[in-house]
N, C-alpha and C positions, 0 to 999 in steps of 0.2 A: 493379578495380571493387569497390566496397563491396558485400559479399554480405549484409550485415545489413539486414533490412527494418525494424528498429526504429530510429527516430530517437532519439538520446541527447543530453540536455542536461545539461552539467556544472554550469552556473551559472544562477541566476535571470535574469540579464541576457541570456544566450543565448536563453532561452525567450521572454522579453518581446520581444526583437528579432524572433523568428520570427512571433509573433502580432501584430506591429505595434502593440504597446502603448506609446504615446508619452508617457505621463504621467511626471511628475517622479519620479526614483529617488534618494532621499536615502541609501539604504543598499544595500549589495551582498548582505547576508544576510537581508533582509526586504523584502517588497513586498506590496501589496494594491491591489485596485481593485474598483469595483462594475461591474456589467454596463452601467450607465448611462455609464460612462467609455469604453466600447468605441467605437472609430471604425469607419467604413464599410469600412476596409481590413483590419480584423481578420477572419481566416477564421472561418467558421461550423462548420467541422469540422476534425479533426486525425486523421491516420492513427496507428497504434500508435507510442507513444514511451515512454521512461523518463526520469525526472529524478533528478539526484543531490542532491535536497533534498526537502522535504516540502510538501505542498499540502493546504489545507483549503478546501472549497467549500461555501458556504451558499446553498441554492437556495430562495428564497421562492415563486417561481412559475416552472415550467419550460416550459409550453406544449408538452408532449410531447417535450422535448429528451431525448436518450439518452446514456448513457456505457457503456463496456465496460472492465472491469477484469480483467486476466489473460486467461483463456479463457472468461469468462462470456458469457452471452447479453446482449443489450441490457438495460440497467437504467434504469427510470424514476426520476427524481430530484426530483419535485415535493415541496415541504415536507420537505427533507432536508439533511443534511450528509454529504458524502462525503470520504474521506481517501485520499491517495495517498502512498506511501512510495517510496524509491529502487528497491525490488525489484518494484514493480508495473509491468506493461505496461498502458498506459492509452490510450484513444482516446475521442473525443466528437463529437457533433453537436448543435448548439444553434440556437435561433431568436433573432432580434434583440430580441424583447420579453421575454426572460428577465429575471427580477429576482433579485438576490442579490449575493454578494461572493466573490472569490477571494483567498486568502492563500497566500503562499509564504515559507518560511523555512528557513534552514540550521540544523543542530544547534548550530553555534557561537553562534547568536543567543541561545540560552538557557543558555549556559555559566555565566553569573553565578549561576544558581540552584543549581548543583551537582546538578541533577536529570538523571538519565539518561533522555533522551526515550523511547528505544525500550523501556525497562523500565517507566517510570512510566505511559506511555500505550500500552502494548503492544496492548491490546484495540482501540484506535482505528486503529492503523497496522499491524496484523498483516498481514504480507506474503503470507500464505497465503489470505486471505479477500478477498471483495469488500466493502469497508468502507463501507457506506452506512447511516447512522443516520436512520431515519424519525422525524419529530418530530410531536408533537401540536400543536394550535393554540397552546396556552399555552407549550409548549416553544419553538416557532418564534418567538413574540413575545419570549421571554426571550433567546434566542440572537441575534435581530436587534438587540435593544437593546445587548447586549454588543459585538457586531461594529460597530455604528454608533459607539459610543464609541471603539473601537479605530481605526476609519476616521477619525474627527474628530481623534484624537490624531496619526494619521499625516499628516494634512493641515495640522496646526498648525505654528506657528513657535516652539514652546516650546524653550527652551534645553536642556531635559532630555527632549526628545522620544524619544530612543533608549531611555532607561531606562523612561519611561512606557509605551512600546509593549511592551517586554519583559514588564513586570508585567501589562499588559492581555492579552497573548497567553497568559500562564500562566493568568490568570483564565478566559479562554475555554476553554482546554484542560481545566481542572478542572471547569468547568460541563458540558462535553460528556462528560467521563468520568463525572460524576454521573448524567447522563441515561442513559448506557449501563448504569451499574450498576443503575439502577432497573428495567431490563428483565430483569435476571438475578435468580435466586433468591438470597436471603441465605444465605451459607455460613459455617460456623464456622471458627475459626482454623486447625484442623487441615486442613480442606479447602483453605484459602488457602495453606498451606505446600505442599500437594500440587500445587496449581495453579502455584505459583512454580517448583517442580521440573520440572513439565511444560514450562513456558515456557523454562527453561534447556535442556531437552532439544531443543526446537524451534530455539533459537538455535544450539546445537551442530551440529544437522543442517545448518542454513543455512551454517555456516562449514566443515563437514568432509565433506559428503556425497559430494564428488567422489572422495576417497581412502578414505573409511570408510563402509561400508554395513552393518556388523555391530552388532547390539544390544549385544554384550559391550563394545565400544569405548566406546559412549556411557554405559553403566552405570558403567564405570571412571572416566570423566571426571566423572561426577556423584557418585562415591563411594557408589554403592549397588549392590545385587545386580541382575542382569538380570531376575530374577523380580519384584523390587519395581518396577522400571521398567515392566514389563508391567502390573503391578497399577495403577500410576499412570495409564497410558494408558487402560486399561480403565475406570477410574473417571471420567476426564475426558471421553473421546470414544468409549468402548466399542470401542476398537480395540487391537490389539497394538502394541508398539514397532516391530516389523518392518514392520507395515502403514503406520505413520506415516512411516518412512524411505522405504518404497517409493512412497508417495503423493507425497512431496516430489520424489523423483527423476522420477516420472512426470509431474508438473505442469511441471517444468523441461523435460523432453523435449517435452511438448506445445507449450510456448511456443516452443521452438527450431524445431519442425517447422512451426508456423504463421507465425512472424514472422521467420525467417531463411531464406536460400537454401543453408545448409550442407547437404552431402550426409549420408546416414545414417551413414557411417563417421566423418565429422567430429563429428557430434553424439554418437555413441557414445564417441569419444575424450574430448570435452569433459566428458562426464558420468562419466568414470572407468571405463568398461568396458574390460577387457583385450582383448576381441574383439568385433567388430561383431555376430557371430552371437549372443553373449551378450545384447547390448542388444536385438536383434530378438526373441529368445525372451522376455526380460523384458517388453518392451512388449506383445507379443501375449498373454502370460499375464495381464496386467493389463487389457487392453482388448478382447481377442479379435480385434484386427486388427493388421496389421503397421504399422511406422512409415510406410512408403511409402503404404499404403492410407489411414492416418489423415490424412496430409498432403493427399492427393488429395481426400478428403472435406471438408476444412476450408479448402481454398485459397480465397483471396479474389480 
């Protein structure tokens, strides 16, 4: 029996099959459709799932449709763009009259540009956040115009459709990045370098947290002193490096408790704890409740 409650989709085609999206699929690494393309057999809700590719959703009008990213409460999505990366656990419920577009693409689709997607657009696809970008009326119109062009290119019979869509997708991503940047305070170059180091730290945690939970290890990998790593974290998020590591482990634990049927000992092992009692103590110190109690409180 499959003990995992999270549905996992390795390819865009697998996902499109499940939601009964029957539109023409010219590429395996990119697809998009408007909600107007959705047929009556497409489900209006999806239980928690993960995708092994990226998703951008532009919602012009949501009619109180909701999404859930990771362990968040329901998120309203009217006049917004939301982003899903392979690390997100995602679920949704929407109404038939929703207006907008969904885009799906694999990292290989943008290989021509030599841009590292998860670095260049880290703020949009940050796996630790619920990535919903709320748009002003003017921003919504601008993004709609860009996506409509991309959609028309996708539907066209151009001999160079693949290349045109690649550049159009990059244009969209940079416009969204620009909108995101406007929401943040302008920072000097020194601060930008500090942010980059912080992002490197987060990516290292993502790849190493199971076997390494010590600040010293991450500082060595970043070629800096542990005290300076703490200083960086305090400057960016007002937390210590140890707290950042613990938060990541805790969020992964919460996802496993909510979305899998693994027992506490299995979760403890998967998260790299040498003893189940160590995991239970860690979890209770962070949340004031045991893993078992947390699962019971959040069972769906």
